C-alpha positions as CSV (number, residue, x, y, z in Angstrom):
1,M,15.1,14.6,-10.8
2,S,16.2,10.9,-11.0
3,N,14.4,10.3,-7.6
4,E,11.2,11.9,-9.0
5,L,11.3,9.6,-12.1
6,A,11.9,6.5,-9.9
7,G,8.9,7.3,-7.8
8,L,6.8,8.0,-10.9
9,F,7.8,4.7,-12.4
10,R,6.9,2.7,-9.2
11,Y,3.6,4.4,-9.1
12,A,2.9,3.8,-12.8
13,V,3.8,0.1,-12.5
14,S,1.3,-0.2,-9.6
15,L,-1.4,1.5,-11.5
16,V,-1.1,-0.2,-14.9
17,G,0.6,-3.5,-13.9
18,D,3.0,-3.7,-16.8
19,P,6.6,-2.2,-16.6
20,V,6.7,-1.6,-20.3
21,E,3.5,0.3,-20.4
22,A,4.6,2.1,-17.2
23,E,7.6,3.4,-19.1
24,D,5.2,4.8,-21.7
25,V,3.1,6.4,-19.0
26,V,6.1,8.0,-17.4
27,G,7.3,9.2,-20.8
28,E,4.0,10.8,-21.6
29,T,3.9,12.3,-18.1
30,V,7.3,14.0,-18.6
31,L,6.2,15.2,-22.0
32,R,3.0,16.8,-20.7
33,A,5.0,18.4,-17.9
34,F,7.4,19.8,-20.5
35,E,4.5,21.2,-22.6
36,H,2.7,22.7,-19.7
37,N,5.5,23.7,-17.4
38,D,4.2,27.3,-17.3
39,Q,1.2,25.9,-15.4
40,F,3.4,24.9,-12.4
41,R,3.5,27.9,-10.1
42,G,4.8,26.3,-6.9
43,E,1.5,26.0,-5.2
44,S,2.3,22.3,-4.7
45,T,5.5,20.4,-4.7
46,V,7.0,19.2,-8.0
47,R,6.4,15.6,-6.8
48,T,2.7,16.2,-6.3
49,W,2.3,18.0,-9.6
50,L,4.0,15.2,-11.6
51,H,2.1,12.5,-9.9
52,Q,-1.2,14.3,-10.7
53,I,-0.2,14.4,-14.3
54,L,0.7,10.7,-14.3
55,H,-2.5,9.9,-12.6
56,N,-4.5,11.6,-15.4
57,V,-2.3,9.9,-18.1
58,A,-2.9,6.5,-16.5
59,I,-6.7,7.1,-16.3
60,D,-6.6,7.8,-20.0
61,R,-4.9,4.5,-20.6
62,A,-6.7,2.4,-17.9
63,R,-7.1,-1.2,-18.7
64,H,-10.3,-3.0,-17.8
65,Y,-10.1,-6.5,-16.3
66,G,-12.8,-9.1,-16.2
67,H,-13.5,-8.6,-12.5
68,D,-13.5,-5.4,-10.5
69,V,-14.6,-5.1,-6.9
70,L,-17.7,-3.1,-6.7
71,V,-17.4,-0.3,-4.1
72,D,-20.9,-0.7,-2.7
73,E,-20.4,-4.5,-2.3
74,I,-17.3,-4.2,-0.3
75,D,-19.0,-2.3,2.5
76,E,-21.8,-4.9,2.5
77,L,-19.4,-7.8,2.5
78,W,-17.3,-6.4,5.4
79,S,-20.4,-5.6,7.4
80,D,-21.4,-9.3,7.4
81,D,-20.4,-10.7,10.8
82,T,-19.8,-14.1,9.2
83,Y,-17.4,-12.8,6.6
84,T,-13.7,-13.5,7.2
85,V,-10.5,-14.3,5.4
86,E,-7.5,-16.7,5.9
87,A,-5.0,-14.2,7.3
88,S,-1.9,-16.3,6.8
89,A,-2.7,-16.9,3.1
90,V,-3.5,-13.3,2.4
91,I,-0.2,-12.1,4.0
92,E,1.7,-14.8,2.1
93,R,0.2,-13.7,-1.2
94,A,0.8,-10.0,-0.4
95,E,4.5,-10.8,-0.1
96,I,4.6,-12.2,-3.6
97,R,5.0,-9.2,-5.9
98,G,3.1,-10.7,-8.8
99,E,0.1,-11.7,-6.7
100,L,0.0,-8.3,-5.0
101,R,0.0,-6.5,-8.4
102,E,-2.6,-8.8,-9.8
103,A,-4.9,-8.1,-6.8
104,L,-4.3,-4.4,-7.0
105,L,-5.4,-4.3,-10.7
106,H,-8.8,-5.5,-9.6
107,L,-9.4,-2.5,-7.5
108,P,-11.3,0.5,-9.0
109,F,-8.7,2.9,-10.4
110,G,-9.3,5.7,-7.9
111,H,-9.1,3.4,-4.9
112,R,-6.0,1.7,-6.2
113,A,-4.2,5.1,-6.7
114,V,-4.9,6.2,-3.1
115,V,-3.8,2.8,-1.6
116,V,-0.6,2.8,-3.6
117,L,0.3,6.4,-2.9
118,H,-0.4,6.1,0.9
119,D,0.8,2.6,1.7
120,A,3.5,2.0,-0.9
121,E,4.8,5.5,-1.5
122,G,4.3,7.0,2.0
123,W,2.2,10.0,1.0
124,G,0.0,11.7,3.6
125,L,-3.7,12.0,3.0
126,A,-3.5,15.7,2.6
127,E,-1.0,15.4,-0.2
128,I,-3.0,12.7,-1.9
129,S,-6.1,14.8,-1.7
130,E,-4.2,17.7,-3.4
131,G,-2.5,15.5,-6.0
132,L,-5.6,13.6,-7.1
133,G,-7.9,16.6,-6.9
134,I,-10.3,15.0,-4.4
135,G,-11.5,16.1,-1.0
136,L,-9.8,14.9,2.2
137,P,-12.9,12.9,3.3
138,A,-13.0,11.2,-0.1
139,A,-9.3,10.3,0.2
140,K,-9.9,8.8,3.6
141,Q,-12.9,6.8,2.3
142,R,-11.0,5.5,-0.7
143,L,-8.1,4.4,1.5
144,R,-10.4,2.6,3.9
145,R,-12.4,0.8,1.1
146,G,-9.3,0.2,-1.0
147,R,-7.5,-1.6,1.8
148,M,-10.6,-3.7,2.4
149,M,-10.9,-4.5,-1.3
150,L,-7.2,-5.5,-1.5
151,V,-7.5,-7.9,1.4
152,S,-10.6,-9.5,-0.2
153,E,-8.9,-9.8,-3.6
154,L,-5.8,-11.4,-2.1
155,D,-8.1,-13.8,-0.3
156,R,-9.6,-14.7,-3.7
157,G,-6.1,-15.6,-5.0
158,E,-6.7,-19.3,-4.4
159,E,-9.9,-19.1,-6.3
160,R,-8.2,-17.5,-9.3
161,R,-5.3,-20.0,-9.0
162,M,-7.7,-23.0,-9.0
163,A,-9.5,-21.6,-12.1
164,N,-6.1,-21.5,-13.9
165,R,-4.5,-24.5,-12.2
166,G,-2.0,-26.4,-14.4
167,L,-1.2,-23.4,-16.6
168,V,2.5,-22.6,-17.2
169,L,2.0,-18.8,-17.3
170,S,0.2,-16.6,-14.8
171,C,-2.4,-14.2,-16.1
172,A,-0.1,-11.2,-15.6
173,E,2.7,-13.0,-17.5
174,A,0.3,-13.9,-20.3
175,R,-1.1,-10.4,-20.7
176,G,2.4,-9.0,-20.9
177,K,3.0,-11.3,-24.0
178,V,-0.3,-10.9,-25.9
179,S,0.8,-7.8,-27.9
180,E,3.9,-9.5,-29.2
181,Y,1.8,-12.6,-29.9
182,V,-0.6,-10.6,-32.1
183,D,2.4,-9.2,-34.0
184,N,3.9,-12.7,-34.4
185,D,7.0,-11.7,-32.5
186,L,7.0,-14.3,-29.8
187,P,9.6,-17.1,-29.9
188,G,8.2,-20.6,-30.4
189,I,8.3,-21.8,-26.8
190,E,6.8,-18.7,-25.4
191,R,4.2,-18.7,-28.2
192,S,3.2,-22.3,-27.3
193,R,2.9,-21.4,-23.6
194,L,0.8,-18.4,-24.3
195,E,-1.5,-20.4,-26.6
196,E,-1.9,-23.0,-23.9
197,H,-2.8,-20.3,-21.4
198,L,-5.4,-18.8,-23.8
199,A,-6.9,-22.1,-24.4
200,E,-7.4,-22.9,-20.7
201,C,-7.6,-19.6,-18.9
202,A,-10.9,-18.4,-17.4
203,S,-10.3,-14.7,-17.9
204,C,-7.6,-13.8,-20.5
205,P,-9.3,-14.9,-23.8
206,P,-11.7,-11.9,-23.8
207,I,-8.8,-9.5,-23.3
208,Y,-6.9,-11.1,-26.2
209,Q,-10.0,-10.9,-28.4
210,A,-10.6,-7.3,-27.5
211,L,-7.0,-6.4,-28.3
212,V,-7.1,-8.1,-31.7
213,G,-10.4,-6.4,-32.5
214,V,-9.2,-2.9,-31.5
215,K,-5.9,-3.4,-33.4
216,N,-7.9,-4.3,-36.6
217,S,-10.2,-1.3,-36.1
218,L,-7.1,1.0,-35.8
219,G,-5.8,-0.3,-39.0
220,S,-8.8,1.3,-40.8
221,L,-7.6,4.7,-39.6
222,H,-4.2,4.5,-41.4
223,D,-3.7,7.3,-43.9
224,P,-0.7,6.6,-46.2
225,D,-0.4,10.3,-47.0
226,S,-0.1,11.4,-43.4
227,V,3.2,12.4,-41.9
228,V,4.1,11.9,-38.3
229,P,5.6,15.3,-37.1
230,P,9.1,14.9,-35.7
231,E,8.5,17.4,-32.9
232,L,7.3,14.7,-30.4
233,A,10.5,12.6,-30.9
234,R,12.7,15.7,-30.7
235,K,11.1,16.9,-27.4
236,L,11.6,13.6,-25.8
237,K,15.2,13.3,-27.0
238,D,16.2,16.9,-26.0
239,L,14.0,17.2,-23.0
240,H,15.0,19.7,-20.4
241,L,12.5,20.5,-17.7
242,G,14.3,23.7,-16.5
243,E,15.5,24.8,-13.1
244,K,12.1,24.5,-11.4
245,F,12.2,20.7,-11.9
246,Q,15.7,20.3,-10.4
247,S,14.5,20.5,-6.9
């Protein structure tokens, strides 16, 4: 089971970009598996079933960034005989984990999932098709386009870096600190660095503004008379998936 959880966590990090949120996604995946374990009938592997649940959880939580590659545009771009990339720069950025994750997060969610499962986790297209509930031709198409998008996004890395040149924090680092900043939980130095980033960054301020707005809206839903049922905490603490998950 530990191997399954490790694979789920890697997949979750690649999908959502934030290790802390990835832990939440995996936790919710395990909880859903526990609650619906009677639906697993051995028609697929446990790995495929769990990844399908995680995929659905991540879709529910999907974050939207300021720039997403449009699927139709990538085919048009790559059909242009004059279009090219700087191969050495693309490969160099791909070898930097933060740069690679940043580029992945700009891919449409469905394409990102297929690329990560196939090229990072080593899944075959048939298993991806089954796990994500899409046809085999669709899986092949998403893999093809997803790889093209990823190369183009990595090629844009210098463009993003120039837009944010001089900033201490990367966008990924800044976005990982925004929630703590909103709650006034960041230490002084980190707070100053984040404020500098938000003052100069070309893409993060709208994300910060949206987070604050949503947080404020959620505050209006608070019911002081409501009671959080302890069942959820108990299930996570005492979770046992049963013999069928021990494979």
